[in-house]
N, C-alpha and C positions, 0 to 999 in steps of 0.2 A: 423606269418602273421595274424593269426586269432586275436590275442591280439591287434596287430597294427590296424586292421580293426575296431575292436570294439572301440578302443580308438579314431580313426579318425573320426568316424561318430556317430551322435546321433541316436542310434538304440533303439529298444524296449527291449534290453537285459540289465540286470543289469551289471554295469561295475566296481563297487567298490570292489567286492569280491576278485579280483586278484591283487589289488593294494598293494604295500608295505606299511607297517604300519608307515607312516610318520606323522608329526604333522598336515599336511593338511588333511589326511584321518581321523585322530582323530577328527579334527574340524568338518568334514562333518558328522561324526557319532554322535557327541554330539549335533550338531545343533546350536552351538554358536561360534561366532568368537570373540576372545578377542579384546577389544578395540573399537568395533563398538558402544557400548553403550556410551562410552566416546566421540566418534565423534558425536553421536546424541546430546549429552549434549552441546558440543561446538556449533553445528549448531543452536539449539534452543536458546541458550544464545545470539548468534549473532543477531538473529531476534528480540528477546525481547529487547535487549539493543538498537537496531536501532529504534524500535517503541517507546520506552520510552525516549530515548535521542539521536536523530538522528545527532545532531551537532558533538559530539566527535567521532561518529562511522558512517560516512555517507554511508559506503558500507556494513553495517551489514545485509542488506536484502539478501545478497548472501548466508546466512545460508539456505535459501530455496533451493538453487541449490545444497548445500551439501546434504540436505535431498533427493533431486531428484536422485543424483548419488547413494546414499545409497539404496534407494528404488529399483532402477533399478537393482543394483547388488544383493540385497538380494532376491527379488522376482524371478529373473531368477535362482539364486542359489537354491532356494527352489524347483522350478519346475524341475530343472535338478537332484536334489537330490532325488526327488520322482521318476523320471524316473529310476535312478540308483537302487532304493530300490524295486520298484514294476514293472518296465518295462513299465510304462506309466504314464500319468498324469490325475488325476481325477479333472475335472474342477468344478464339483459340490462341492467337498470337499474344493478345493482352495477358491472358492467364499464364501462358508459358513464360513471358517476361517476368511476371510477378513471382512465379515459382523460382526462377533463376535468381531473382533478387533476394528472396526471403529464406528459402529452405536451407541453403548450404550453411550459413552462419547459425541458424536455429538448431540444426542437427548437431553441429560442432559444440555449441554451448551445452545442450542437454547431455550429450554423451560424455564429454570431458568433465563436466561438473559432477555428475552422478558418480563417475569413476573416481574423481578426487575424494569425494566423501567416503566411498568404499575403501580407498587406501587409508584414509585417516582412521576409519573405524577399525580396520585391520591392525593398524599400529597400536591403537588402544587395546585391542584384544591381546596382542603380543605382550603389552605391558601389564596384563593381568586385569584390565578393566572388563566389566560385564558388558556384553553387546546390548543387552536390554537395559534401558534406563540411562543410557549415555546421551550426551548432547548430539553426538554424531548419528546415533540411531534415530534420535528425534527428527533430524533433518530428512530422514528417509521415509518417515511416515507419510503414506499417501503418494509417494513419488511415482508409483506406477500410473495412478490416475492423472497425475500432473503431466507425465510424458504423453499419455494418450490424448489429453486435452491439448497439449502443445501441438501434437501431430495433426489434430483435427481442427485446430484454431477455435477451441471452445473453452479456453482457460477461464474466461470471465464467468461463464455459466457454471463451470465447476465450482468456482468460488461461491456463487449464489446457492447452488444446490447443497453444498456441504456446510452452508451457513458460517463460512469463515469471515473474519473481520479483516478488512484491508489494513487496519492499523494495529490490531491487537490480537494476533494469533498466539496460541499456546507455545508454538515454536515457529519461527519464520519459515514460510514456504520457500524452498530453494528456487522456484521459478514463479514467485508471486508477481513479478513484473510483467509476465506474459499476457495478463488480462487485456492490456491496451492493444497488443499485437493481434489478439483474437478479435477485438472490436473492428480494427482496421481491415483484417482479412475477410471478415464477414461483409464488410462494406465493399471490398474488392470483388467479392463473388456476386453480390446482388446489384450493385450500382451500374455496372456496365450493361446489364440486361435492361435496366430502366432507360439508360441513355440510348441504347439501340432502339428501344420502343419509341422513344421520343423522336429519334431520327426517322424511323419508319413512318411515324404519323405526321411528319412534317410540322411539328408543333413550333410555334413562334419561340424564338430564343428568350424573349422577355418573359413569356409564360413559363418556360422551363425554369428560369431564374426565380420567378414568384413561387412556383411549386416547390423548389428546393428550400426556399426561405420558409415556406409554410411548414414543411417537414421539420425544419430546424426548430421552429417555434413549438410544434407539437411535441418534439422530444424534450425540449427544455421544460415545457409545461408538465409533461409526465414526470420528470424528475422532481419538480416542485410539489406536485400533488401526491406522489407516492411516498414522499419523505415522511417517515414516522418520527415525530419529534422526540419520542421516548425510547428510540432504539438506534442501533448502529446504522449509519447511512450507506454501508457497503453495497447493498442491493441497487440503490439508485445510482451509485457512483460507477459501478462496473458493468451495469446492464447495457446492452447494445441499444435497447429501445429508449432508455433514459439518458444515454450519454452519446448519442449520435449527432447532436446539434452542431458540434464543431465541424464534423465532416460535411454536413449539409450546408453550413454557412460557407465553407470553402467551395463547395460545388456551385452554390448560387453565385458566388463571386466570379467563378470561372465562366458561367453562362453570361453574366453581365459584361465581363471583360471581352468575351468573344463577340457579343452583340455590338459593343461599342467600337471594336476594331473593324467590324463589318459595316459601320456607318448607320446603325439603327437608332433613329431619333429618340424613341422612348427610353433607350438604355444609355443615355448620354453619360460618358465617363467624366469624373472630376478633372478639373484643370490642375496644373502643377502646384499652384499655391494651395489649393484646397486639399490635394492629395498629400502634400508635404505636411500641412497642419494636422490632417487626420493621422498620418503616420507617426508624427511626434507625440500627438495625444495618445494614440494607441500604445506606444512604447512606455509612456509614463504610467498609464493604467496597468499594464502588465507588471511593471516594476513595483507599483504600489500594492497590487494584489498579492504578488509573490512575497512581499515583506510583511503583509498585514492580515492575510486571510487563512487562518488555520483550517485544516481539513475537517475537524470534528465540530464545527459550528454550523449554524443554519445558513449563513450567507452564501457559501459556495453553491448550494443546491437550489437556492431561491434567487438566482440572478447573478451570483458571483462568477461562476464558470461560463455562463452565457456572455457576460460582459467581457471576460478574458478572451473568448472566442471572437467576439465582434472587434475587440481591440487588435487582435492578431490580423483579422481581415483588413483593418485600417492600415496596418503596417505593410501588408502585401500590396495594397493599393498604391502606397507611396513607392514601393520597390519597383513596380511595373510602370510607374508613371514618371518618376523623377530619377534619372540614371545615377545621379550623385549619391542617393541613399543606398542604392545597390552596391556601388563601389566602396562605400564606407563599411558595409557589412562583408565585403569580399576580402578583408584583410587576411593575409596568408594563414595565420593561426586559426582564425574562425573558419575559414574555408576547409582547412585540413580536418578540423574536428567535425564540421558538418558533413563532409564526405564519408566519414567513418561513424557518424552518429548512430546508425542502426546497430552496428556492432557494439559500440560503447553502451547503448541502452540495454542490449541483450546481456552483455557480460558483467556490467558493473554490479548488479544486485546479487547474483549467485557468488561472485568473487568476494563481495563484501560479507555476505552471510557466512561463507566458509572461513574467511580470515577471522571474523568476530567470534565464531565458535571456537576456533583454535587458540586465539590469543586472549579474548575477553570473556570467555565462558558463555558465549552466545548473546551477550548484551549489546544490542545494536544502537540503542538510543543514547548510550553514554560510552560509545566505543573509544578506545584509546587512540592517541595520535599515531603510534606505530601502525595500528590497524588501518586508519584512514589513509596514511601515506602509502602503505603497501597496496591497499586496495586501489588507490588511484594509479599507481605506477603499473601494477599488473593489468588493470583494466585497459589502460592506454596501449600497453605493449601487446597484449593478446588481441585486442581489437585491430591494431595496425597489422599484425601478422595475418590475422584471419582475412582482413580486407585485401592484403597484397597477394596471398597465396591461395585463397579460397573464393572469396566473393567476386573479385574482379575477373579471374579466369572463367568462372562459370557464367557470370553475367555477359561477358563478351563472346565466349566461344560456345556456350551451352554445356549441358551436362556431358554429352558424349564426347565432344571435342576436348573438353577439359580433362576427361578421363583418359583420352588418347594421349594428351600431353603428359599426363602422369605416367602412363605406361612407357612413353618414349624416354622419360627421365629414368624410370626404373630399368629399362632395357635399351640403353643407347646403342646407336649404330656406330661401331668403330672398326677400323681396319685390322687391328690386332685381335685375333680370335681369343687368345688367352686373357687379355685385359678385358675384353667384352664379357666373357663368361664370369670373370671375377667381379666385375662391376654389377652384373645382373644379380649374382648371388648375394653380394653385400647389400645392395639397395633393396632387393626384394625381402631379405631377411629383416633388415631394420624397419622398413616401412610396414611390411605385412605383419611382422611380430608386434609392432607398436599398436597398429590398428586392432589386431586380434586381442591383445591384452586389454586395451581400453574398453572394447566392446564386452569382453568377458567380465571385467570388473563392474561395468554398468549393469549388465544382466544379473550378476550375483547380488548386487545391491538391491535391485528391484525385487528379486525373488525372496530375499531375507528381510525385507522391510517390515518393521513391527506395525501393529494395527493402531497403537496409541502412543502419544508422546508421554514423557515422564509426568508432565503437569496434568495431562488428561487422566492418567492413572491415579495421580494424587487426588484430583477432584472427585473422581468416582468413589474412591475409598472414603474420602471425607464426607461425601453425600450420604453414604451408608451409615457412617458414624452419627451424623447429624440426625438422620431419620431414626436411628436407634435411641438417641437421647430424648427425642420428642415422644417416641412411643412408650418408653419405659419410665419417663420422668414422673416423680411423685408430685402431688399437689403442692402448691406453695406452702411454705412453713413460716411460722412466726419467727421474728428475729431472735428469740431466745431458744428456739427448738434445736437449732443445729449451728453452733458457733464454737470456734476455738479462739484462743487468745494468745497473743505474743506478749510476754510479760517482761517487765524491767523493774529494778528497784525504784521506789518512789523517792523523790528528793527528800533530803533530811529536813525535818521540821522540829527537831529538838527531842523527838521520841522515836525510838527504834521500833521496827516492826519486822516480824519474821515472815510476813506474807507480802510478796511484791504485788503492786497494783498493776492491773492490765493497762498497757499503753495503746495497743492497736488490736482491735477485733478483726479477724480475717474471716470473711464469710466462706463457708464451704460451697461446693458446687450445687448442692440441693437448693440453695437460695438464689442462684444466679440464672438469669435468662439472657441469652445472646441473640441478637437479630443482626444478620450479616449477609454479605454477598460472597462472591467466589473466593476472595481472600480468606474469609472465615471458613468456607467450605474446605479449602485446602489445608487449613490448620485445625480442623475439627477433631482429628484424632489426638493431637497434642493437647488441645483444650480439655477434652474429656479425660485424658490421663492426668493432667495437672489439677483439674477440679472435678473429681468424681461426683456424679449426680447432676451435672450441669445440663441445662436444656438449651439446645442450639437450633435455631430456626434460620436457616441460611440457604440461599439459592444463587446459582450463577446468574449474573445480569440484573440483580435486584436493584431497583431505584430507591432512593430515600423515602419518597412519598409512599411507595408500596410497603416499606418497612413500618412506617407510622401506622398504616392501616392494619397491619398484623398486630402491632402493639395494642391498638384500640380494641381489636377483637379479643385478644387475650384478657384485657382488662374487663371487657363486658362479660366474659365468661368466668371472671374471678380466678383466672389462671396465671395472672402476671406475678412474677416472683418479686422478692424483696429488693434485689439488685438487678438493674437493667443495663446491659451493655449493648450499644448500638454501633456497629462497625459497617457503615455504609458511606456512599459518596464516590466510590470508584467509577460508577457507571453514568453519573449525571449530577446535576446541581443539587445542592442541599436546600437552600432557601430558608430565610428567617421565618416564613410562615409555617413551613413544615416543622421547624424546630419548636416553635411556640405550641403547635398542636401536639407534638410529642410530649413536651414537658407538662402540658395540661392533662394529658391522659395519664402520665406517670405519677402525678400527684406529688406527695412528699417523699417518694422513693429516691434513693441515690441513683443517678443516671451517669453511666460512663460513656462518653462520646469518643470514638476512635477516629482520628484523622486519617484520610486516605492518602495514598502516594501513587503517583503515576504521571507520565508525560501527556496529560490531556488538558485541553483548554479550560475546563471547568474546575480542575483540581485546586488551583490557588483560591478561587472563590469559595469552594466547599470548606477548605481548611480555615479560611478566615471566618466563615459563618460559625463553625464549630468552636473555634477559639473564643469568639465573641460571646457565644452562649455560655461557655464555661466561666468567663469572667463576670457575666451578668447575673448568673443564677447560683445561689449557694448550694443547691443540691446536685450540681453538675460537676463532674470531674473529667478532666481531659486525659485521654490516653494518646499521647502524641506519637503515633506510628510514623507519621510523615517526618518528624524531626529525627526519630531514631534511624530511619532508613537513609535519610540524607547524609548521615555521617559515614555510611558504608553501603553503597548500592550493590556491592557484590553479593549481598544476601538475597537478591532478587533473581528470578529466572530470566530467560531470554526476552520475555515480553516487557520487562521492566516494571511489572505490577505485582505478580504473584511470587511469594517467597520460596526459596529453596529450603532444604532441611534446616540449615542454621538460621535462616530467616524465619522459619516457623517458630523456632525456639525464642527468637527475639520478639515475635508478635505476641506469643503467650506471655512472655515476661513483661511486656509493656502493659498488657491487660491486667495481669496479676498485681503489678505495682499500682495501677489506677484503682483496683478494687480495694487494696489495702488503704489507700487514701480515702476512698468512699466510705469504708467502714469506720473511719475516724471522724466522720462528720457528726 
């Protein structure tokens, strides 16, 4: 009975000493679970491949959820193992170990990458480029806040508060990948307190497992309920409250495993066959979701990520139950990557962003092969060096002892006084000078960082132009009130004529109404210049249905002009029902539909809907921006959606060409 009670409750008494010598207890004593490094490797490879090449692996981002489940399982297992060994949990020791594990590499990544951008910006300046409005200066926008958030492990909440999109920022955040580290670190700060409370209360292990599972369901439910179908899902994706379910599933699994090893009946662990089947099924589910679940659909937030987390837990069940599965994932390459997975995750994103900015003009979603190869090589090399000379020494020796080792290297003890002094001067100069230079560069970059990216400035200026066109626009005019003609000689019919017949009537701006989203906002100045008198009604983030509502209001107020240009679809689906409503409101007016371009899951469907409408309705003309951009994506900015200056010219040209064809109807 006493053994049963000790196994059924989380008490202050060690529990492992009376356990049978099974493979599970040997794992607990060695502190290593075979196969988990390989699972880490798979997780980080999924994330890196998704960031480098999102099209072939649209669901690779779920590697983060694999990490979350692993972290929840391992951290809870560590805390319970310490309880078993010492009768309690030292929070100070736990947090000290976490700091040794996380802080050295994080500090190195932040300082080195900011300094690298500062060097690149300086080279641009030497070459005569303006510091303001360059791609390098764009990378430094908000970098001070990013560094502060990295230092306080609040990067995810910075993303939420600044309303940044995980997938579509005006310029990629240099440290946009740190949101998941922030979620994990917040878990590391709070969860040990809860476990200590559970230990102090002597709560049954199975109840602790049920409680963790309930928290997981609550977090997943919050993600599903708070998801706004008409807006960007970043809030529910990066929020700790809505994306903690993977951590809690891992924690629940750790409680369950601990209870089963202690012989608790209600927490019976699966047999080997069941565990192996669950693990194989979990691996298949993870692979399928990674290949088929884009980030910008509803599925991830209403069950998809939860399913990926449960599948990861199933794989862990197999690893801790069937030794052969762990050995399969302990292949040397996977284990090597897994041991360095933290550094690889930290370094790969800023390295990729910096290289893409320098080589591909900041375009991440269609980065060139040289960029991808260089990013991969540099990420592996820097991560390995950081692991060897920074992470391992601090983790094993602590900050002070590692610093003393550095001092011993800088100031070696030698018998020859002259060689000793020379070595000291040489090493101190090289090391101290390098560190000082890197820190100075990083500090100068933060101090001189601009407040807005080039695109943000472009959108602000475009919004002002759009507002001016709406405020100063005259009422709609009749088709004959303001028209010019492009003339050509009429075909010969046996009689000559000195007056050429008009071939195409080109409407001037006073007859044109544009309804658009942020792509139109950024191009508003060029549109107003090309078509004086044009009325532009455009806002960032506008949905197609919202644009149809605006057209209906203008028509009801008798303010809808003779030619209607609709440039929407960048932010969400178009839908045949919305198109039918739009054309019903437009009546017999010529309507120009502009196809959107972007690497978003709904874009192909939106383009297909617009092209179908143009084929089916005689009053509809297609302005195929999508096809025009596909021929040369270099006209787009870093986000792969908004045009640069030459792209704006192309956007206006596509619309003008469509208006000419509309005038000929």
